[in-house]
N, C-alpha and C positions, 0 to 999 in steps of 0.2 A: 184543137181548141181554137175558137175564134181569135183573131189577132188582138182585138181589144174589146173590153166590156165597160159599160158605164152603169154603175149601180147607185141609186139614191138611198140614203139612210135618213129617215124622218123620225125625229125624236120629240120629246116634250121639252119642258123648260131647260134650256142650256145653262141656266144660272144654278140649277140644282146639282149638288155634288154627284148624285147618282148618275146623271146624264153626262156630266163632265167626264167622269170615269169611263162611261160607255163610249163616248166619242173618242177619247184618247186610245182606248183599246182597239177600236175599229181602225183608227189612223195608223197605229203601230203595225197592225196586221197587214193592212193593204200596202204599206210602204215597201214591202218585199215582193209585191205582185205588180211588175211593170206593165202587164196587160190590162190592169184594172184601174179605172178612174172612179174614185169614190166621191160622191157629192153629199156632204153632211149638212143637214139643215134641221132646224128646230124652232120652237116658239120661245118667247121670252118668259112666259109663265106657264103654270100647269093648267090653265083654263082657257087658252085661246083656241077654241075649237075651229072657228071659221078660218083663222090664220093657218092652222094645220091642214085643213081641207085645201086651202089655196096652195100650200106647199106641195101637196100630192099632185094637184092638178098641173102645177108648174112642171113637175118632173115628167108627167105624162106628155105634156106639150114639148118637152125637151127630147122626147123619145128615148128615155133611158132604157136599158135592157132589162132591169129589174128594180124593184123597190123593196126595201126592208123598213117596216113600219112599227112604231110604238104609238098606238092610237090614244089620244086623250079621252075620247068618248067612244065606247065600244059600238054604239049604234050609228052615230053621226058620220063616222069615217067609212062605213060600209059602202055608200054610193060611189065615192071616188075610187075605192078599191075595186069595186065591180067594173067600173069603167076601164080601169087600168088592165084588169085581166081580160076583158072583152077585146081590148086593143092589142092583146098579145104580150102584155108586160106582166111577168110573174110578180106576185106580191108575197113576201114572207112576213108574216105577222109575228112580232116578238114582244115579250114582256107582258103586255096587257091584251087579253084575247078579244078579238072582234066578236060581235054577236052572231052566234052560229045559226040561229033561226033565220035572221035576215039574209045571211049568206046563202042558206039553203033555199029560201024563197027566190033568190036571184039565180039559183042554179050554178053557184060559184063555190069552188072549194079552194081554201087557202091554207097553206102549211102554217103551223104554229110552233114557235121555238120559245119556250119560256118555262118558268117554274110552276110547281103545283102550289099556288098561293094558299089554298084551303089547308093543305097538309102542313105547310110550313107555319102558318098562323096558329094552327091547332097545337103544334109542338111548342111554339113560343108561349102560347097561352097556358099550356100545362106547367111550364116552368114558373110562370107567375102564380098560377093557382096553388102550386105546392107550398107557397109562402103564406097562404091564407087559410081561413077557417070557413066552413059552411055558413051561409047567410051573410058573409062579409059583402059590403057594397063595393062594386067595381064600375068603371066607366070605360067606354071606347071613344077614342078620337078617330073618326073615320077619314078616309081619303075622299076624292071626288066621287060622288055617288053614282055618276053615269059610267064609271070605269069598272070593267069586270073584275080587275084585281082588287079594287076597294071592296066590292061585294063579297068576293071569295075570302079575303082576309077577315072581314067582319064575321062571316059565317063560321070560319075555322075557329076563331076565338070564342064565339058564342058556344060552340060545342064543348070547349074546355071548361067554360063557366058552368054549363049545365051538368057536366060530369062531377064537378066539385060541389055543386049546390050553392054557388055564389049568386048574389043578387045584382043583376045588371040594372043600375038605376038611371043611366043615361048613355046614349050613343049618338054623338053629334059630329057632323062633318066639319073638317077644317081645310079641305081641298088640297091636301099634301103640303101646305105652307106653314112655315115656322111661326110667323107673326100671327096668323089667324088662329093657329093651335093655341098659342099663348092666351089670346083673347077669349077663345071658347072655353079653355080650361079654367081660367080665372073666374069666369061667371059660373061655371059648373061647380067648382069647388066651394064657392060662396053659398050656392044653393044646397049643396050636399056636404056639410062639414064632417060627416061620418065616413066619407069615402076612404077606402082602404088601398086601392091600387088603380092604375091606369094602363090600358092597352092602347098603343098608338100604331096606326097602320103604316107609318113609315118613320124613319129616324129623324127626318126634318121636323116633323110634328112633335116627336118625342123631345127634341131639343127645345122647342117652345114651351112644352109642359115643364121640363126640368128647370127652365129659366124662371118660371113662376114659383116653383118650389124653392129655388135658390133665394129669391126675393123674400120669401116667407121664412126661410131658414129651417124648413122642415120638409123632409123627403118621404114621399110614399113610393112603394115599389112601382117601377115603370118598365114596360117592354116596348121595343120598337121593331122595325123591319127595314132591311136593306144593308146593314153593316157599313154605314157611311164612316169614313175615316175620322170625322170629327167626334164620333161617339166613343172612340177608344178610351179616352180619359174617363168618361162616365162608366164604361164597362169595368175598367180597372179598379175603380173605387166602389163599385157595387150600386151606384146610383141608377144605372141602367141594368136591370136584371138580365136581359137577353135581347138579342136581335137575330134576324134571319139573313144570312148572306146568300143572295141569289146571283152573285157573280156578274155584276153589271159590266165589268171589263171584257167578259167573254161572250155575253149574250148577243151583242151585235155581230161579233166575229162568227158565231155559229150561224146566225141568220145570213150573213154574207156567204159563208161556206155553202149553206144549203141553197142559196140563190144560184151560186155557180154550178152546183150539182144539177139543178133544174135546167139551167141554160145549156149545160153540156149533155143533157139527156140521161144523167145518172140517177135522177129521182123525179117523181111526179110532184107537182105543186099542190100537195094535199097531205093530210095526216098530222098527227101531233108528235112532236119530238121534244120532250121536256128536258130542260137542263136540271142539273143536280142542285139542291139547296143544302145549306149547312147552318145549323143553329149555333150561335156564339153566345155563351153564357158566362156570367160572373163566377 
């Protein structure tokens, strides 16, 4: 093994519970590896695409040995990833999948370590659907639409809606943010007073939706995604029907492990290596 490696971990909003847990897990893991220098960086919010591109470019300029990346935008982050790979820096894509067509056009293959968002969202959606009747009105609070995981989670939930015969009366993005989700849902609920349930593409947005319901003193069934610690109380009381745990504390660890395998010649920097997800229900 090379004497020392320097690996960059690039995340999204470090203010979000999900990425705080991811960062903590990565730091705990690498603390026991004296040959590894981990550089953890991230954006302040979920939407700073240009800033994240700059973070990747900075790591390239620092000549890190590998990069583990959670892209904000599945397409916009492809060019800096391609540049890194062409300069001999392996990139391990975790959590949110980069656009496979753009990577293929560039002739670059990148390993993916992350959950099956479609399948997990479908399973969460089925739990919500089980509480409803055909023709009931439901809504989706989406994540950032340029992110592959937001698209997959929306599609998985729509499949569960269609199987139950529910009516999707609105599907609106709130960009993964609690405050924006509260605003979007408040407007949506006013326009659709017969709404029967809400699917949120992450727990941070579910928190905003539940906050609006708390103000009104009336709760509709809600599901989320990520199993953030702050949602335990809502799960225990049934205000949150279910969420999907995609093991944020271990996802970056698996990405780092795979990066080391690539650097040591134990694996090729391609293929999909999915983490396991678990559905947490009331």
